[in-house]
N, CA, C and O atoms as CSV, one atom per row, in Angstrom:
chain,resi,resn,atom,element,x,y,z
A,1,MET,N,N,79.229,91.501,-17.018
A,1,MET,CA,C,80.996,92.045,-17.090
A,1,MET,C,C,80.848,93.292,-16.114
A,1,MET,O,O,79.952,94.117,-15.937
A,2,PRO,N,N,82.316,93.047,-15.462
A,2,PRO,CA,C,82.426,94.190,-14.419
A,2,PRO,C,C,82.094,95.490,-14.906
A,2,PRO,O,O,81.980,95.446,-16.131
A,3,GLN,N,N,81.872,96.739,-14.394
A,3,GLN,CA,C,82.100,97.561,-14.520
A,3,GLN,C,C,83.557,98.110,-14.825
A,3,GLN,O,O,84.626,97.577,-14.529
A,4,THR,N,N,83.331,99.333,-15.503
A,4,THR,CA,C,84.559,99.596,-16.127
A,4,THR,C,C,84.525,101.082,-16.086
A,4,THR,O,O,83.565,101.826,-16.290
A,5,GLU,N,N,85.884,101.402,-15.751
A,5,GLU,CA,C,85.904,103.319,-15.588
A,5,GLU,C,C,87.009,103.561,-16.763
A,5,GLU,O,O,87.899,102.790,-17.125
A,6,MET,N,N,86.698,104.819,-17.234
A,6,MET,CA,C,88.010,105.169,-18.532
A,6,MET,C,C,89.499,106.001,-17.110
A,6,MET,O,O,89.417,106.558,-16.015
A,7,LEU,N,N,90.342,105.703,-17.800
A,7,LEU,CA,C,91.617,106.149,-17.299
A,7,LEU,C,C,92.229,106.919,-18.531
A,7,LEU,O,O,91.941,106.416,-19.617
A,8,SER,N,N,92.958,107.958,-18.563
A,8,SER,CA,C,93.932,108.329,-19.274
A,8,SER,C,C,95.178,108.508,-18.909
A,8,SER,O,O,95.456,109.389,-18.095
A,9,VAL,N,N,96.264,107.582,-19.535
A,9,VAL,CA,C,97.326,107.878,-19.211
A,9,VAL,C,C,98.411,107.890,-20.498
A,9,VAL,O,O,98.247,107.555,-21.671
A,10,ALA,N,N,99.782,108.504,-19.675
A,10,ALA,CA,C,100.539,109.254,-20.611
A,10,ALA,C,C,101.953,108.330,-20.648
A,10,ALA,O,O,102.476,107.837,-19.649
A,11,LEU,N,N,102.401,108.222,-21.904
A,11,LEU,CA,C,103.360,107.282,-21.850
A,11,LEU,C,C,104.214,107.621,-22.978
A,11,LEU,O,O,103.915,107.986,-24.115
A,12,PRO,N,N,105.459,107.402,-22.364
A,12,PRO,CA,C,106.858,107.573,-22.960
A,12,PRO,C,C,106.974,107.433,-24.194
A,12,PRO,O,O,106.566,106.303,-24.463
A,13,ALA,N,N,107.392,108.091,-25.334
A,13,ALA,CA,C,107.271,107.458,-27.107
A,13,ALA,C,C,107.621,106.135,-27.248
A,13,ALA,O,O,107.083,105.225,-27.878
A,14,GLU,N,N,108.741,106.178,-26.469
A,14,GLU,CA,C,109.236,104.818,-26.995
A,14,GLU,C,C,108.756,103.578,-26.363
A,14,GLU,O,O,109.022,102.437,-26.741
A,15,MET,N,N,107.850,103.994,-25.131
A,15,MET,CA,C,106.701,102.574,-24.534
A,15,MET,C,C,105.695,102.597,-25.590
A,15,MET,O,O,105.395,101.598,-26.243
A,16,MET,N,N,105.005,104.140,-25.800
A,16,MET,CA,C,103.996,103.831,-27.176
A,16,MET,C,C,104.129,102.835,-28.444
A,16,MET,O,O,103.390,102.005,-28.973
A,17,ALA,N,N,105.739,103.439,-28.725
A,17,ALA,CA,C,105.755,102.942,-29.788
A,17,ALA,C,C,105.516,101.036,-30.037
A,17,ALA,O,O,105.035,100.453,-31.009
A,18,GLU,N,N,106.261,100.279,-28.301
A,18,GLU,CA,C,106.614,98.957,-28.151
A,18,GLU,C,C,105.077,98.692,-27.739
A,18,GLU,O,O,104.875,97.481,-27.650
A,19,VAL,N,N,103.877,99.512,-27.448
A,19,VAL,CA,C,102.637,99.098,-27.253
A,19,VAL,C,C,102.073,98.802,-28.280
A,19,VAL,O,O,101.494,97.719,-28.353
A,20,ARG,N,N,102.098,99.908,-29.616
A,20,ARG,CA,C,101.725,100.007,-30.701
A,20,ARG,C,C,102.001,98.405,-31.459
A,20,ARG,O,O,101.210,97.537,-31.827
A,21,GLU,N,N,103.530,98.496,-31.486
A,21,GLU,CA,C,104.385,96.772,-32.110
A,21,GLU,C,C,103.808,96.006,-31.712
A,21,GLU,O,O,103.669,95.107,-32.542
A,22,SER,N,N,103.281,95.796,-30.710
A,22,SER,CA,C,102.683,94.584,-29.719
A,22,SER,C,C,101.209,94.529,-30.280
A,22,SER,O,O,100.906,93.337,-30.352
A,23,VAL,N,N,100.350,95.185,-30.632
A,23,VAL,CA,C,99.127,95.304,-31.330
A,23,VAL,C,C,99.259,94.898,-32.673
A,23,VAL,O,O,98.566,94.075,-33.270
A,24,GLU,N,N,100.028,95.426,-33.011
A,24,GLU,CA,C,100.448,95.270,-34.792
A,24,GLU,C,C,100.719,94.166,-35.447
A,24,GLU,O,O,100.586,93.716,-36.585
A,25,ALA,N,N,101.316,93.712,-33.975
A,25,ALA,CA,C,102.429,91.830,-34.089
A,25,ALA,C,C,100.947,90.702,-34.214
A,25,ALA,O,O,100.817,89.612,-34.771
A,26,GLY,N,N,99.922,91.612,-33.370
A,26,GLY,CA,C,98.763,90.570,-32.892
A,26,GLY,C,C,98.854,89.626,-31.609
A,26,GLY,O,O,98.342,88.555,-31.282
A,27,GLU,N,N,100.042,90.829,-30.847
A,27,GLU,CA,C,100.137,89.943,-29.492
A,27,GLU,C,C,98.902,90.122,-28.711
A,27,GLU,O,O,98.622,89.327,-27.814
A,28,TYR,N,N,98.201,91.051,-28.984
A,28,TYR,CA,C,97.567,91.661,-28.048
A,28,TYR,C,C,95.825,92.415,-29.575
A,28,TYR,O,O,95.986,92.882,-30.703
A,29,ALA,N,N,94.710,92.212,-28.930
A,29,ALA,CA,C,93.759,92.749,-29.991
A,29,ALA,C,C,93.583,94.613,-29.799
A,29,ALA,O,O,93.023,95.335,-30.624
A,30,SER,N,N,94.086,94.979,-28.778
A,30,SER,CA,C,94.167,96.339,-28.149
A,30,SER,C,C,95.130,96.817,-27.550
A,30,SER,O,O,95.783,95.961,-26.954
A,31,SER,N,N,95.514,97.891,-27.452
A,31,SER,CA,C,96.550,98.386,-26.644
A,31,SER,C,C,95.608,98.768,-24.980
A,31,SER,O,O,96.124,98.811,-23.863
A,32,ASN,N,N,94.352,98.963,-25.280
A,32,ASN,CA,C,93.342,98.478,-23.832
A,32,ASN,C,C,93.671,97.133,-23.215
A,32,ASN,O,O,93.812,96.918,-22.011
A,33,GLU,N,N,93.772,96.263,-24.199
A,33,GLU,CA,C,94.169,94.569,-23.466
A,33,GLU,C,C,95.035,94.857,-22.869
A,33,GLU,O,O,94.860,94.843,-21.650
A,34,LEU,N,N,96.401,95.264,-23.389
A,34,LEU,CA,C,97.778,94.728,-22.882
A,34,LEU,C,C,98.157,95.807,-21.808
A,34,LEU,O,O,99.204,95.702,-21.170
A,35,VAL,N,N,97.206,96.935,-21.608
A,35,VAL,CA,C,97.511,97.675,-20.330
A,35,VAL,C,C,97.108,96.946,-19.190
A,35,VAL,O,O,97.696,96.702,-18.136
A,36,ARG,N,N,95.654,96.558,-19.737
A,36,ARG,CA,C,94.577,95.839,-18.323
A,36,ARG,C,C,95.173,94.210,-18.303
A,36,ARG,O,O,94.723,93.326,-17.574
A,37,GLU,N,N,96.004,94.092,-19.033
A,37,GLU,CA,C,97.226,92.728,-18.756
A,37,GLU,C,C,97.960,92.783,-17.526
A,37,GLU,O,O,98.133,92.121,-16.503
A,38,ALA,N,N,98.460,94.288,-18.280
A,38,ALA,CA,C,99.910,94.382,-17.395
A,38,ALA,C,C,99.538,94.842,-16.177
A,38,ALA,O,O,100.061,94.279,-15.216
A,39,LEU,N,N,98.675,95.829,-15.939
A,39,LEU,CA,C,97.766,96.213,-14.195
A,39,LEU,C,C,97.748,94.975,-13.611
A,39,LEU,O,O,98.418,94.761,-12.601
A,40,GLN,N,N,96.874,93.895,-14.261
A,40,GLN,CA,C,96.543,92.347,-14.016
A,40,GLN,C,C,97.839,91.959,-12.771
A,40,GLN,O,O,97.930,91.673,-11.577
A,41,GLU,N,N,98.586,92.147,-13.814
A,41,GLU,CA,C,100.449,91.358,-13.436
A,41,GLU,C,C,100.851,92.349,-12.219
A,41,GLU,O,O,101.183,91.780,-11.179
A,42,TRP,N,N,100.861,93.779,-12.225
A,42,TRP,CA,C,101.160,94.540,-10.847
A,42,TRP,C,C,100.231,93.938,-10.067
A,42,TRP,O,O,100.747,93.154,-9.270
A,43,SER,N,N,99.273,94.000,-10.014
A,43,SER,CA,C,98.223,93.549,-8.923
A,43,SER,C,C,98.727,92.620,-8.252
A,43,SER,O,O,99.210,92.808,-7.136
A,44,VAL,N,N,98.677,91.185,-8.993
A,44,VAL,CA,C,99.361,90.188,-8.383
A,44,VAL,C,C,100.569,90.123,-7.913
A,44,VAL,O,O,100.742,89.563,-6.831
A,45,ARG,N,N,101.718,90.708,-8.661
A,45,ARG,CA,C,103.159,91.078,-7.901
A,45,ARG,C,C,102.901,91.952,-6.733
A,45,ARG,O,O,103.571,91.678,-5.737
A,46,ARG,N,N,102.300,92.674,-6.666
A,46,ARG,CA,C,101.854,93.993,-5.354
A,46,ARG,C,C,101.460,92.946,-4.183
A,46,ARG,O,O,102.249,92.823,-3.246
A,47,HIS,N,N,100.221,92.160,-4.206
A,47,HIS,CA,C,99.651,91.140,-3.527
A,47,HIS,C,C,100.780,89.936,-2.893
A,47,HIS,O,O,100.952,89.555,-1.735
A,48,LEU,N,N,101.312,89.616,-3.916
A,48,LEU,CA,C,102.631,88.514,-3.253
A,48,LEU,C,C,103.682,89.363,-2.562
A,48,LEU,O,O,104.483,88.796,-1.819
A,49,GLU,N,N,103.742,90.601,-2.734
A,49,GLU,CA,C,104.759,91.548,-2.490
A,49,GLU,C,C,104.469,92.141,-0.726
A,49,GLU,O,O,105.397,92.343,0.057
A,50,ILE,N,N,103.291,92.297,-0.453
A,50,ILE,CA,C,102.535,92.399,0.489
A,50,ILE,C,C,102.365,91.446,1.617
A,50,ILE,O,O,102.541,91.584,2.828
A,51,ALA,N,N,101.770,89.919,0.512
A,51,ALA,CA,C,102.034,88.809,1.749
A,51,ALA,C,C,103.625,88.598,1.968
A,51,ALA,O,O,103.881,88.310,3.137
A,52,ASP,N,N,104.623,88.665,1.216
A,52,ASP,CA,C,105.995,88.510,1.428
A,52,ASP,C,C,106.434,89.664,2.853
A,52,ASP,O,O,106.894,89.243,3.915
A,53,VAL,N,N,106.268,90.581,2.669
A,53,VAL,CA,C,106.464,91.535,3.690
A,53,VAL,C,C,105.761,91.118,4.639
A,53,VAL,O,O,106.548,91.118,5.586
A,54,ALA,N,N,104.543,90.671,5.094
A,54,ALA,CA,C,104.093,90.513,6.016
A,54,ALA,C,C,104.267,88.786,6.845
A,54,ALA,O,O,103.907,88.513,7.990
A,55,ALA,N,N,104.852,87.941,5.941
A,55,ALA,CA,C,106.024,86.027,6.410
A,55,ALA,C,C,107.080,87.358,6.921
A,55,ALA,O,O,107.276,87.258,8.132
A,56,LEU,N,N,107.591,88.214,6.488
A,56,LEU,CA,C,108.888,88.582,6.995
A,56,LEU,C,C,108.923,89.074,8.565
A,56,LEU,O,O,109.484,88.556,9.531
A,57,ARG,N,N,108.011,90.424,8.452
A,57,ARG,CA,C,107.831,90.946,9.587
A,57,ARG,C,C,107.034,89.501,10.999
A,57,ARG,O,O,107.352,89.444,12.186
A,58,SER,N,N,106.244,88.781,10.434
A,58,SER,CA,C,106.052,87.503,11.329
A,58,SER,C,C,107.063,86.747,11.670
A,58,SER,O,O,107.083,86.101,12.717
A,59,ALA,N,N,108.044,86.760,10.768
A,59,ALA,CA,C,109.125,85.393,11.194
A,59,ALA,C,C,110.273,86.385,11.921
A,59,ALA,O,O,111.108,85.850,12.649
A,60,LEU,N,N,110.300,87.825,11.713
A,60,LEU,CA,C,110.884,88.598,12.725
A,60,LEU,C,C,110.518,88.183,13.669
A,60,LEU,O,O,111.076,87.316,14.342
A,61,ALA,N,N,109.110,88.942,13.984
A,61,ALA,CA,C,108.767,88.658,15.205
A,61,ALA,C,C,109.310,87.387,16.202
A,61,ALA,O,O,109.903,87.457,17.278
A,62,GLU,N,N,108.804,86.003,15.291
A,62,GLU,CA,C,109.405,85.130,16.001
A,62,GLU,C,C,110.757,84.847,16.428
A,62,GLU,O,O,111.088,84.045,17.301
A,63,VAL,N,N,111.412,85.496,15.811
A,63,VAL,CA,C,113.275,85.104,16.302
A,63,VAL,C,C,113.223,86.379,17.307
A,63,VAL,O,O,114.225,86.273,18.014
A,64,ASP,N,N,112.582,87.396,17.634
A,64,ASP,CA,C,112.718,88.852,18.325
A,64,ASP,C,C,111.902,88.176,19.426
A,64,ASP,O,O,111.667,88.880,20.408
A,65,SER,N,N,111.425,86.903,19.425
A,65,SER,CA,C,110.698,86.245,20.993
A,65,SER,C,C,111.490,86.384,21.938
A,65,SER,O,O,112.677,86.452,21.616
A,66,PRO,N,N,111.124,86.482,23.525
A,66,PRO,CA,C,111.990,86.279,24.214
A,66,PRO,C,C,112.243,84.543,24.251
A,66,PRO,O,O,113.333,84.081,24.591
A,67,ASP,N,N,111.208,83.769,23.897
A,67,ASP,CA,C,111.182,81.925,23.979
A,67,ASP,C,C,111.717,81.730,23.149
A,67,ASP,O,O,111.613,80.544,22.835
A,68,THR,N,N,112.595,82.536,22.226
A,68,THR,CA,C,113.280,81.788,20.773
A,68,THR,C,C,114.864,82.084,21.820
A,68,THR,O,O,115.273,82.944,22.600
A,69,VAL,N,N,115.455,80.494,21.103
A,69,VAL,CA,C,116.702,79.995,22.241
A,69,VAL,C,C,117.589,79.731,20.867
A,69,VAL,O,O,117.415,79.092,19.830
A,70,TYR,N,N,118.476,80.442,21.334
A,70,TYR,CA,C,119.658,80.951,20.697
A,70,TYR,C,C,121.168,79.883,21.110
A,70,TYR,O,O,121.570,79.874,22.274
A,71,LEU,N,N,121.909,79.011,19.981
A,71,LEU,CA,C,122.820,78.239,20.115
A,71,LEU,C,C,124.006,78.849,20.116
A,71,LEU,O,O,124.054,79.838,19.385
A,72,PRO,N,N,124.991,78.577,20.706
A,72,PRO,CA,C,126.630,78.936,20.423
A,72,PRO,C,C,126.363,78.892,18.631
A,72,PRO,O,O,125.256,78.574,18.197
A,73,MET,N,N,127.277,79.178,17.892
A,73,MET,CA,C,127.591,79.223,16.843
A,73,MET,C,C,128.461,77.662,16.470
A,73,MET,O,O,128.070,76.851,15.631
A,74,ASP,N,N,129.501,77.539,17.184
A,74,ASP,CA,C,130.361,76.237,17.352
A,74,ASP,C,C,129.514,75.365,17.053
A,74,ASP,O,O,129.581,74.724,16.004
A,75,GLU,N,N,128.408,75.183,18.109
A,75,GLU,CA,C,127.636,74.078,18.616
A,75,GLU,C,C,126.567,73.931,17.292
A,75,GLU,O,O,126.290,72.789,16.926
A,76,VAL,N,N,126.010,75.019,16.625
A,76,VAL,CA,C,125.585,74.654,15.255
A,76,VAL,C,C,126.579,74.191,14.331
A,76,VAL,O,O,126.269,73.056,13.970
A,77,PHE,N,N,127.474,74.521,13.878
A,77,PHE,CA,C,128.486,74.146,13.196
A,77,PHE,C,C,128.957,72.757,13.175
A,77,PHE,O,O,129.130,72.271,12.057
A,78,ASP,N,N,129.240,71.896,14.389
A,78,ASP,CA,C,129.686,71.105,15.334
A,78,ASP,C,C,128.841,70.139,14.645
A,78,ASP,O,O,129.270,69.150,14.051
A,79,ARG,N,N,127.284,70.566,14.782
A,79,ARG,CA,C,126.000,69.322,14.439
A,79,ARG,C,C,125.633,69.653,13.171
A,79,ARG,O,O,124.854,68.831,12.688
A,80,LEU,N,N,125.965,70.728,12.329
A,80,LEU,CA,C,125.745,70.346,10.859
A,80,LEU,C,C,126.816,69.353,10.191
A,80,LEU,O,O,126.634,68.416,9.413
A,81,GLU,N,N,127.997,69.873,10.755
A,81,GLU,CA,C,129.090,68.869,10.028
A,81,GLU,C,C,128.910,67.310,10.434
A,81,GLU,O,O,129.021,66.343,9.681
A,82,ALA,N,N,128.652,67.311,11.604
A,82,ALA,CA,C,128.176,65.780,11.961
A,82,ALA,C,C,126.963,64.949,10.690
A,82,ALA,O,O,127.130,64.063,9.852
A,83,LYS,N,N,125.957,65.648,11.040
A,83,LYS,CA,C,124.752,65.451,10.359
A,83,LYS,C,C,125.312,65.222,8.643
A,83,LYS,O,O,125.096,64.199,7.994
A,84,TYR,N,N,126.066,66.448,8.136
A,84,TYR,CA,C,126.567,65.949,6.643
A,84,TYR,C,C,127.567,64.601,6.172
A,84,TYR,O,O,127.614,63.885,5.172
A,85,LYS,N,N,128.420,64.687,7.627
A,85,LYS,CA,C,129.620,63.397,7.767
A,85,LYS,C,C,128.511,62.220,7.627
A,85,LYS,O,O,128.893,61.449,6.747
A,86,ALA,N,N,127.267,61.807,8.187
A,86,ALA,CA,C,126.738,61.032,8.238
A,86,ALA,C,C,125.986,60.895,7.254
A,86,ALA,O,O,125.815,59.767,6.791
A,87,LEU,N,N,125.371,61.985,6.709
A,87,LEU,CA,C,124.493,61.759,5.298
A,87,LEU,C,C,125.981,61.099,4.129
A,87,LEU,O,O,125.829,60.054,3.496
A,88,ALA,N,N,127.031,61.755,4.063
A,88,ALA,CA,C,127.909,61.243,3.518
A,88,ALA,C,C,128.325,60.023,3.346
A,88,ALA,O,O,128.544,59.488,2.259
A,89,GLN,N,N,128.436,59.584,4.337
A,89,GLN,CA,C,129.056,58.593,4.579
A,89,GLN,C,C,127.511,57.163,4.358
A,89,GLN,O,O,127.727,55.965,4.176
A,90,GLU,N,N,126.274,57.736,4.444
A,90,GLU,CA,C,124.999,56.602,3.980
A,90,GLU,C,C,125.311,56.268,2.711
A,90,GLU,O,O,125.407,55.122,2.272
A,91,ALA,N,N,125.497,57.455,2.024
A,91,ALA,CA,C,125.185,57.857,0.280
A,91,ALA,C,C,126.248,56.859,0.037
A,91,ALA,O,O,125.861,56.042,-0.799
A,92,SER,N,N,127.949,56.526,0.639
A,92,SER,CA,C,128.658,56.131,0.008
A,92,SER,C,C,128.264,54.441,0.235
A,92,SER,O,O,128.446,53.493,-0.528
A,93,LEU,N,N,127.667,54.493,1.570
A,93,LEU,CA,C,127.327,52.698,1.821
A,93,LEU,C,C,126.403,52.431,0.671
A,93,LEU,O,O,126.665,51.584,-0.184
A,94,THR,N,N,125.300,53.177,0.661
A,94,THR,CA,C,124.443,52.969,-0.671
A,94,THR,C,C,124.882,52.887,-1.785
A,94,THR,O,O,124.201,52.098,-2.441
A,95,LYS,N,N,126.049,53.499,-2.587
A,95,LYS,CA,C,126.678,52.958,-3.638
A,95,LYS,C,C,127.175,51.626,-3.304
A,95,LYS,O,O,126.574,50.776,-3.961
A,96,SER,N,N,127.917,51.214,-2.642
A,96,SER,CA,C,128.339,49.792,-2.567
A,96,SER,C,C,127.568,48.615,-2.820
A,96,SER,O,O,128.083,47.503,-2.709
């Protein structure tokens, strides 16, 4: 079993009432179990957010790279329009 440490936490009365209700309803065996699960979820969410920030920073660095090629907006829209017209035409031929 992993080593554990004690932590005392003060909660607002409304939140503590919710904790008690949840334990009394049998959703959790104890308030400790509920708090442990809540902290585990927080930890997972925190690590995902850290990974997301790292991915965004990496993407931003890639966009800011001197090797990045920018196309004129009109050219981008023309390409997209041609692509989706071809897809729509292909879909209508498939239905026939």
